Backbone bond lengths (Angstrom), bond angles and torsions (degrees), N, CA, C in turn:
res aa  C-N    CA-C-N  psi(-1)  N-CA   C-N-CA  omega(-1)  CA-C   N-CA-C  phi
1 X - - - 1.454 - - 1.527 108.68 -
2 X 1.310 115.26 140.73 1.457 121.52 177.95 1.533 108.23 -85.28
3 X 1.334 115.70 97.48 1.470 121.78 -176.52 1.529 112.11 -62.26
4 X 1.311 116.56 -38.57 1.469 120.19 -179.04 1.523 110.87 -64.30
5 X 1.324 116.19 -44.48 1.467 119.90 179.20 1.529 110.56 -64.16
6 X 1.330 116.75 -40.97 1.466 121.05 176.95 1.524 110.36 -59.85
7 X 1.332 116.12 -47.70 1.458 121.03 -179.12 1.522 111.46 -60.03
8 X 1.310 117.26 -45.31 1.468 121.70 179.93 1.522 110.71 -63.76
9 X 1.317 116.54 -42.84 1.462 120.77 -178.99 1.529 111.58 -65.37
10 X 1.329 116.47 -42.75 1.471 120.51 178.32 1.523 109.88 -64.03
11 X 1.320 117.06 -44.57 1.472 120.59 179.37 1.531 111.66 -61.55
12 X 1.320 116.77 -39.45 1.467 120.70 178.34 1.528 110.25 -62.39
13 X 1.334 116.02 -44.61 1.465 120.20 177.67 1.526 110.75 -61.76
14 X 1.333 117.14 -47.16 1.464 120.67 -178.01 1.528 111.89 -65.32
15 X 1.320 118.01 -33.58 1.467 120.74 175.97 1.522 109.79 -62.50
16 X 1.321 116.61 -45.08 1.462 121.58 178.01 1.528 110.64 -61.77
17 X 1.323 116.55 -44.42 1.470 120.91 178.12 1.522 109.85 -60.34
18 X 1.323 116.69 -45.54 1.460 120.97 -178.03 1.518 112.98 -62.37
19 X 1.312 116.86 -46.71 1.465 121.17 -178.65 1.527 110.41 -65.50
20 X 1.322 116.43 -47.61 1.467 120.73 -179.28 1.523 111.05 -63.40
21 X 1.325 116.76 -44.96 1.466 121.10 -179.14 1.522 111.13 -62.63
22 X 1.323 116.67 -44.08 1.458 120.05 -179.43 1.524 110.68 -60.36
23 X 1.317 117.29 -45.29 1.474 120.38 179.14 1.522 111.32 -59.66
24 X 1.328 116.18 -47.65 1.466 120.48 -177.70 1.521 111.29 -64.17
25 X 1.326 117.11 -43.16 1.465 120.66 179.99 1.525 110.05 -63.54
26 X 1.327 117.28 -46.37 1.463 120.53 -179.63 1.525 111.20 -62.31
27 X 1.336 117.85 -40.39 1.472 120.93 176.95 1.524 110.64 -58.43
28 X 1.320 116.86 -46.25 1.465 121.20 -177.09 1.522 111.70 -68.96
29 X 1.329 117.32 -37.50 1.466 120.18 177.62 1.524 109.37 -63.56
30 X 1.322 117.30 -45.47 1.473 120.36 178.97 1.530 111.36 -62.51
31 X 1.321 115.89 -41.28 1.465 120.60 178.70 1.531 110.77 -61.67
32 X 1.314 117.21 -46.67 1.462 120.66 -179.65 1.528 111.15 -66.97
33 X 1.333 116.98 -32.98 1.462 120.76 176.09 1.526 110.07 -65.43
34 X 1.343 117.17 -45.19 1.474 120.68 178.69 1.527 111.09 -60.46
35 X 1.321 116.42 -35.61 1.470 120.73 -179.65 1.526 112.69 -79.77
36 X 1.335 116.33 -4.75 1.459 120.49 179.59 1.519 113.76 76.52
37 X 1.311 117.17 22.57 1.461 120.83 -176.47 1.524 114.14 -93.38
38 X 1.324 117.88 2.99 1.463 120.46 -179.40 1.514 110.45 -112.85
39 X 1.325 115.26 143.82 1.462 120.90 174.90 1.522 107.94 -80.54
40 X 1.354 115.58 168.25 1.468 119.19 -177.59 1.520 112.00 -55.28
41 X 1.294 116.13 -42.00 1.459 118.67 176.92 1.518 107.41 -147.30
42 X 1.291 115.66 128.35 1.459 119.61 -178.99 1.516 110.28 -156.37
43 X 1.313 114.63 165.98 1.459 121.45 175.08 1.520 107.43 -108.43
44 X 1.306 115.57 129.49 1.460 121.40 -179.97 1.527 108.09 -106.03
45 X 1.315 115.31 124.64 1.465 119.75 176.72 1.521 108.65 -74.20
46 X 1.322 115.32 140.47 1.459 120.43 -178.11 1.524 109.45 -147.90
47 X 1.310 115.46 152.01 1.466 119.38 177.15 1.521 109.76 -140.66
48 X 1.312 114.94 156.96 1.464 122.07 176.09 1.524 107.40 -132.17
49 X 1.308 115.16 140.87 1.463 120.35 -179.14 1.524 109.42 -111.21
50 X 1.325 115.39 135.03 1.459 121.94 176.35 1.522 106.59 -116.46
51 X 1.329 115.57 120.17 1.463 120.03 -173.95 1.521 110.93 -135.95
52 X 1.303 115.29 136.78 1.462 121.12 171.87 1.518 108.18 -147.90
53 X 1.311 115.26 117.91 1.466 120.16 177.70 1.529 110.14 -63.53
54 X 1.339 116.00 -43.83 1.465 120.71 -177.33 1.527 113.09 -62.12
55 X 1.329 117.08 -31.49 1.467 120.79 -178.37 1.523 112.93 -98.27
56 X 1.336 116.66 1.10 1.463 120.73 -174.93 1.534 109.52 53.00
57 X 1.326 114.43 48.39 1.462 122.64 -175.75 1.517 109.41 -116.62
58 X 1.317 115.39 126.68 1.467 121.39 178.31 1.522 107.30 -150.64
59 X 1.321 116.07 89.90 1.463 122.01 -175.75 1.521 110.53 -122.40
60 X 1.316 114.88 151.36 1.458 120.84 176.85 1.519 107.97 -125.31
61 X 1.317 115.74 134.10 1.456 122.36 177.43 1.520 106.66 -111.33
62 X 1.337 116.68 126.40 1.462 121.76 -177.23 1.519 110.28 -114.68
63 X 1.317 115.23 149.30 1.455 119.86 177.92 1.512 110.85 -168.18
64 X 1.322 114.62 -168.98 1.468 121.46 178.97 1.520 109.10 -134.02
65 X 1.317 114.62 149.38 1.460 121.69 174.69 1.523 106.60 -118.77
66 X 1.325 116.00 126.83 1.465 120.01 178.53 1.520 109.45 -86.10
67 X 1.323 115.25 130.58 1.460 122.22 179.78 1.524 108.29 -115.49
68 X 1.315 116.10 132.28 1.456 121.57 175.16 1.516 107.36 -128.04
69 X 1.320 116.76 117.18 1.461 122.29 -176.97 1.520 109.55 -97.17
């Protein structure tokens, strides 16, 4: 197996996931702020799922995002 090619391909996928996820999260935070649904400062629980049928992969990554209004 070409480890370098695998590494580059995985990084490319994760970069896309990171950019897309950040945009979507920021859009939703701004939307909830406009609606008055956020406190001045709070932690929002969030999770991301990584799934691949071909790899028999089904993982969830959990964390928090700190919001300061």
